[in-house]
C-alpha positions in Angstrom: 6.0 57.9 37.7 7.6 57.4 34.3 8.1 54.2 32.3 10.8 51.9 30.9 10.9 51.3 27.1 12.4 48.2 25.4 13.0 48.3 21.7 11.9 45.0 20.0 12.2 44.8 16.2 10.3 47.8 14.7 8.1 48.3 17.8 8.5 49.3 21.4 7.3 47.3 24.4 6.5 49.5 27.4 6.4 48.5 31.1 4.9 50.9 33.6 6.7 51.5 36.9 5.0 50.5 40.2 2.3 52.9 41.6 0.9 53.4 45.2 -2.2 51.2 44.4 0.0 48.3 43.0 2.2 48.4 46.1 -0.8 48.3 48.4 -2.1 45.3 46.5 1.3 43.4 46.7 1.3 44.0 50.5 -2.3 42.7 50.8 -1.3 39.5 48.9 1.8 39.0 51.1 -0.4 39.3 54.3 -2.9 36.7 52.9 0.0 34.2 52.3 1.5 34.7 55.7 -2.0 34.2 57.4 -2.7 31.1 55.4 0.7 29.5 56.5 0.1 30.4 60.1 -3.4 28.6 60.1 -1.8 25.6 58.5 1.0 25.5 61.1 -1.6 25.6 63.9 -3.6 22.8 62.4 -0.7 20.4 62.1 0.9 21.2 65.6 -2.2 21.4 67.8 -3.2 18.3 69.8 -6.6 16.9 68.8 -9.1 15.4 71.4 -9.5 11.6 71.8 -12.6 11.4 69.6 -10.9 13.4 66.9 -7.9 11.0 67.1 -10.0 8.0 66.5 -11.9 9.7 63.7 -8.6 10.7 62.0 -7.2 7.1 62.4 -10.4 5.7 60.8 -10.4 8.2 58.0 -6.7 7.4 57.4 -7.4 3.7 57.1 -10.2 4.4 54.7 -7.9 6.7 52.6 -5.2 3.9 52.6 -7.7 1.4 51.4 -9.0 3.6 48.6 -5.4 4.3 47.6 -4.7 0.6 47.4 -7.7 0.1 45.2 -6.9 2.9 42.9 -3.3 1.6 42.7 -4.6 -1.9 41.7 -7.0 -0.3 39.1 -4.2 1.7 37.5 -2.0 -1.4 37.3 -4.9 -3.3 35.6 -5.3 -0.5 33.1 -1.6 -0.3 32.4 -1.5 -4.2 31.9 -4.6 -4.1 29.6 -3.1 -1.3 27.5 0.1 -3.3 27.0 -1.9 -6.4 26.1 -4.0 -4.4 23.6 -1.0 -2.9 22.1 0.6 -6.3 21.7 -2.6 -7.8 20.2 -2.8 -4.8 17.8 0.8 -5.5 16.5 0.0 -9.2 16.1 -3.2 -8.6 14.2 -1.7 -5.9 12.0 1.6 -7.6 11.6 3.8 -4.6 12.0 5.3 -2.1 14.3 7.1 1.2 13.5 10.7 0.8 12.2 13.1 1.4 15.0 15.5 4.1 13.6 17.8 3.8 16.6 19.2 0.5 15.3 22.8 0.8 14.6 22.6 -0.9 11.2 19.9 1.3 9.8 21.1 3.2 6.7 21.5 7.0 7.1 19.5 7.5 3.9 16.6 5.5 5.2 16.6 7.5 8.5 16.5 10.7 6.5 13.7 9.5 4.3 11.5 8.4 7.3 11.9 11.6 9.2 9.0 14.2 9.1 9.9 17.2 7.0 8.2 20.5 7.7 6.8 22.4 4.7 9.0 25.4 3.9 6.1 27.8 4.0 4.3 26.3 6.9 0.7 25.0 6.6 -0.6 24.4 3.1 -3.9 26.3 2.7 -5.5 23.8 0.3 -4.7 20.4 2.0 -4.2 21.6 5.6 -0.9 19.6 6.0 2.2 21.1 7.8 4.7 18.4 7.0 5.7 15.8 4.5 5.4 12.3 6.0 7.3 9.3 4.5 5.4 6.7 2.7 6.7 3.2 3.3 5.0 -0.2 3.6 4.3 -1.4 7.1 5.6 -4.9 6.2 9.1 -3.3 5.7 9.6 -3.7 9.5 9.7 -7.5 8.9 12.5 -7.0 6.3 14.5 -4.2 7.9 17.8 -5.8 7.1 17.0 -6.2 3.3 15.5 -2.6 3.3 18.7 -1.3 4.8 20.7 -3.1 2.2 18.4 -1.6 -0.4 18.9 1.9 1.0 22.7 1.7 1.1 23.9 3.6 -1.9 26.0 6.5 -3.0 23.9 9.7 -3.0 23.5 11.2 -6.5 25.5 8.3 -7.9 24.5 5.2 -9.9 21.9 3.0 -8.2 23.2 -0.5 -7.4 22.1 -3.1 -9.9 19.8 -4.9 -7.5 16.3 -4.7 -8.9 15.9 -8.3 -7.8 16.4 -7.3 -4.2 13.8 -4.5 -4.6 11.4 -7.0 -6.1 12.0 -9.4 -3.2 10.9 -6.5 -0.8 7.9 -5.8 -2.9 6.8 -9.4 -2.9 7.0 -9.3 1.0 4.6 -6.3 1.0 7.3 -3.7 1.5 6.1 -1.0 -0.9 6.4 1.7 -1.9 10.1 1.5 -1.7 11.9 4.6 -0.3 15.0 4.6 -2.6 14.9 8.0 -4.4 18.3 9.8 -4.8 20.4 7.8 -7.2 20.4 7.2 -11.0 19.0 4.0 -12.3 21.1 1.9 -14.7 20.4 2.9 -18.4 20.2 0.3 -21.1 20.5 1.5 -24.7 17.1 0.7 -26.4 18.6 0.0 -29.8 16.2 -1.4 -32.4 12.9 -0.2 -31.0 10.1 -0.3 -33.6 7.5 2.5 -34.0 3.9 1.9 -33.1 1.9 -0.1 -34.2 4.6 -2.2 -35.8 6.1 -2.8 -32.4 3.1 -4.7 -31.2 4.2 -7.9 -33.0 7.8 -7.3 -34.0 10.2 -9.7 -32.1 12.0 -7.9 -29.3 15.9 -7.8 -29.3 17.8 -9.4 -26.4 19.9 -6.2 -26.2 17.2 -3.9 -25.0 16.4 -6.0 -22.0 18.2 -6.0 -18.6 19.0 -9.7 -17.7 20.8 -9.2 -14.4 19.2 -11.2 -11.6 17.4 -13.5 -14.0 18.2 -17.2 -14.7 17.8 -16.7 -18.4 20.1 -14.4 -20.3 18.2 -14.3 -23.6 14.8 -14.6 -25.1 15.5 -18.1 -26.6 15.9 -19.4 -23.0 12.6 -17.8 -21.9 10.7 -19.2 -24.9 11.7 -22.7 -24.0 10.3 -22.4 -20.4 6.8 -22.6 -18.9 6.9 -19.5 -16.7 3.3 -19.7 -15.5 -0.1 -20.9 -16.6 -0.6 -17.7 -18.7 2.9 -17.7 -20.1 3.9 -20.8 -22.0 6.1 -19.5 -24.8 4.5 -16.0 -24.4 7.7 -14.3 -25.3 7.6 -15.9 -28.8 5.5 -13.5 -30.8 5.8 -15.7 -33.9 4.2 -18.6 -32.1 0.5 -19.1 -33.3 -0.4 -19.9 -29.7 0.6 -16.4 -28.7 -0.2 -14.3 -31.7 -3.6 -15.9 -32.3 -4.8 -15.5 -28.7 -8.1 -13.7 -28.2 -8.9 -13.8 -32.0 -9.0 -17.6 -32.4 -10.5 -19.8 -29.6 -8.7 -23.0 -28.7 -11.5 -24.3 -26.4 -14.9 -23.3 -25.0 -13.2 -21.3 -22.2 -11.5 -18.9 -24.7 -13.6 -15.9 -25.4 -13.0 -13.8 -28.6 -12.0 -10.3 -27.9 -14.5 -8.7 -30.4 -17.4 -10.7 -28.8 -16.5 -9.4 -25.4 -16.1 -5.8 -26.6 -19.6 -6.0 -28.2 -21.1 -6.6 -24.7 -19.7 -3.3 -23.3 -22.3 -0.8 -22.3 -21.3 2.7 -23.4 -18.2 1.4 -25.3 -14.8 0.1 -24.0 -12.0 2.7 -24.1 -9.6 2.0 -21.2 -8.9 -1.2 -19.4 -6.7 -2.8 -16.7 -5.1 -6.3 -17.2 -3.9 -8.3 -14.2 -1.0 -10.7 -14.8 -1.0 -10.0 -18.5 2.1 -12.1 -19.4 4.0 -10.5 -22.2 1.3 -8.0 -23.0 -0.6 -9.8 -25.8 -4.0 -8.9 -24.4 -3.1 -5.1 -24.3 -1.7 -5.5 -27.9 -5.0 -6.9 -29.2 -6.9 -4.2 -27.4 -4.5 -1.5 -28.9 -5.3 -2.7 -32.3 -9.0 -1.8 -31.5 -8.1 1.7 -30.1 -8.5 0.6 -26.5 -5.8 1.6 -24.0 -4.9 -1.1 -21.5 -2.5 -0.8 -18.6 -0.8 -4.2 -17.8 0.1 -5.1 -14.2 3.5 -6.8 -14.1 6.2 -8.1 -11.8 9.5 -9.4 -13.3 9.2 -12.9 -11.7 11.7 -15.1 -13.6 11.4 -12.9 -16.7 11.7 -9.3 -17.9 8.0 -8.7 -18.4 8.0 -4.9 -17.8 10.7 -4.1 -20.3 9.3 -6.5 -22.9 5.8 -5.0 -22.7 7.3 -1.5 -22.9 9.3 -2.6 -26.0 6.0 -3.5 -27.7 4.8 0.1 -27.2 2.5 -0.8 -24.3 2.1 0.5 -20.7 3.5 -1.9 -18.0 2.6 -1.1 -14.3 5.1 -2.5 -11.9 3.0 -3.3 -8.9 2.3 -6.2 -6.6 -1.2 -7.4 -6.0 -0.8 -6.6 -2.2 -0.9 -2.9 -3.1 -4.1 -0.9 -3.5 -4.4 0.0 -7.1 -3.2 3.6 -7.7 -6.3 4.6 -9.7 -9.3 6.7 -8.9 -12.8 5.2 -8.4 -15.0 4.2 -11.4 -12.5 5.0 -14.1 -12.0 1.7 -16.1 -14.4 0.3 -18.7 -12.8 -3.1 -18.5 -10.8 -5.2 -16.0 -9.2 -8.4 -17.3 -7.7 -11.1 -15.1 -6.7 -14.7 -15.3 -5.1 -17.2 -13.0 -2.6 -14.6 -11.7 -5.5 -13.4 -9.6 -5.2 -16.6 -7.4 -2.6 -14.7 -5.2 -1.2 -17.9 -3.7 -4.6 -19.4 -3.1 -5.4 -17.1 -0.1 -9.2 -16.4 -0.1 -8.7 -13.2 2.1 -6.4 -11.6 -0.5 -8.8 -12.6 -3.4 -11.6 -10.8 -1.5 -9.5 -7.6 -1.1 -8.6 -7.7 -4.8 -12.3 -8.2 -5.9 -13.3 -5.1 -3.8 -10.5 -3.1 -5.4 -11.5 -4.3 -8.9 -15.0 -3.2 -8.1 -13.8 0.2 -6.9 -11.9 1.1 -10.1 -14.5 -0.4 -12.5 -17.3 2.0 -13.6 -20.9 1.0 -13.4 -21.8 -0.9 -16.5 -18.1 -1.9 -17.0 -17.0 -5.4 -17.7 -15.0 -7.8 -15.5 -13.5 -10.5 -17.7 -12.3 -13.5 -15.8 -10.2 -15.4 -18.3 -9.4 -19.1 -17.8 -9.1 -18.9 -14.0 -7.7 -22.2 -12.6 -9.9 -23.8 -10.0 -7.8 -26.4 -8.1 -10.9 -28.2 -6.8 -14.7 -27.9 -6.6 -14.4 -26.2 -3.2 -12.3 -23.4 -4.5 -14.6 -23.0 -7.6 -17.6 -22.8 -5.3 -15.8 -20.2 -3.0 -14.9 -18.0 -6.0 -18.5 -18.3 -7.3 -19.9 -17.2 -3.9 -17.5 -14.3 -3.8 -18.5 -13.1 -7.2 -22.2 -13.4 -6.5 -21.7 -11.1 -3.4 -21.1 -8.2 -5.7 -24.3 -8.6 -7.7 -22.6 -8.6 -11.1 -24.7 -9.6 -14.1 -23.4 -12.8 -15.7 -23.0 -12.1 -19.5 -20.9 -15.1 -20.1 -20.1 -18.0 -17.6 -18.3 -21.2 -18.8 -16.7 -23.9 -16.6 -14.6 -26.3 -18.6 -11.7 -28.7 -18.4 -8.3 -28.8 -20.0 -5.8 -31.7 -20.1 -2.7 -29.9 -21.2 -0.6 -31.2 -18.2 -1.8 -34.9 -18.7 -4.6 -34.7 -16.1 -7.9 -32.9 -16.3 -7.9 -29.4 -14.8 -11.0 -27.2 -14.2 -11.0 -23.6 -15.5 -13.6 -20.8 -15.1 -14.1 -18.1 -17.7 -16.7 -15.3 -17.2 -17.7 -11.9 -18.4 -19.5 -10.0 -15.7 -21.1 -6.5 -15.8 -20.9 -4.2 -12.7 -24.4 -3.0 -11.6 -25.4 0.5 -10.8 -25.6 0.9 -7.1 -27.6 3.7 -5.4 -26.4 4.4 -1.9 
């Protein structure tokens, strides 16, 4: 009977013409459809008997009742789903950022879109698209985030690091700004390592925008935190003698702690390390320490970097960007208090435990205990992890005119067999 050919690309798609058998089949299907419709017409137009009428009315009432119940159940399910969604948002504290808002920056919209991989599915990871990474708390600071994301593409970034830090402190991290050039400050007068560890840092290599102080002399005269009283004055004996000369029973010497390390101490992580003096003392002993910083009231990050040390600009609300069991030592002081919130302290302790290797040391250095209740709560939290107490000292200091309780401890992480 012949055929019809359709050229598609390099191949040909062929469609056969109708045959006698296929025509007969079509006629049979048409007859079936007509017959079915005739029977349906007869069923709806014929007059039923009285008994059948009562039966149909009864069945109709039953069906209506069932329909009403089903409708009520569906409404309850819908209402429950809405309540659960609302509760979930309240518990998690976020919802997705509404990109339809008129004041959302175009650069933020572009960043938050899903971008397909150019070559399709990645064979190693199985992903097919790149998904934006932005903190869920950013929804609560959408206006500040839009302000942060309003900049000239491929131009200089606005000098607004203080705005970025405000977002970070609100839990909005990682920040999505990517496509602009950060302000450059000439680093004139940097010293070579290890001279840089104790050489005074020049005012000129630090960015002072967004800070109350505009020079190091101003910072030295201030008490910035419990860990940073004159900590930017590297000529001050209180700073340059730290960790090698004890001022009280709560002050452990660095060499004594290193001697407790099982298998040696090679790399460490310091939380709230002030101006980097702990990392500097460790560097003198060939131990690499990463210092967690935020530039709250002072240029901690740039100062630590000027000393030839590694600052990590990260809030304590963020999961530490390290693999499991990699550090020999974790050092923390009162900066661990995280605003006195016990839930956050518990999250931090679990993250410390995750990144610290078995046999590694957790050095709690002069942790301020506001009262006996908080000291007991911290003690109970530490004991949950089953660490071995190598050193444990509770002492009092009266530097502020009244007695304050501090806890210092060196704890060793146990080997856990799952």
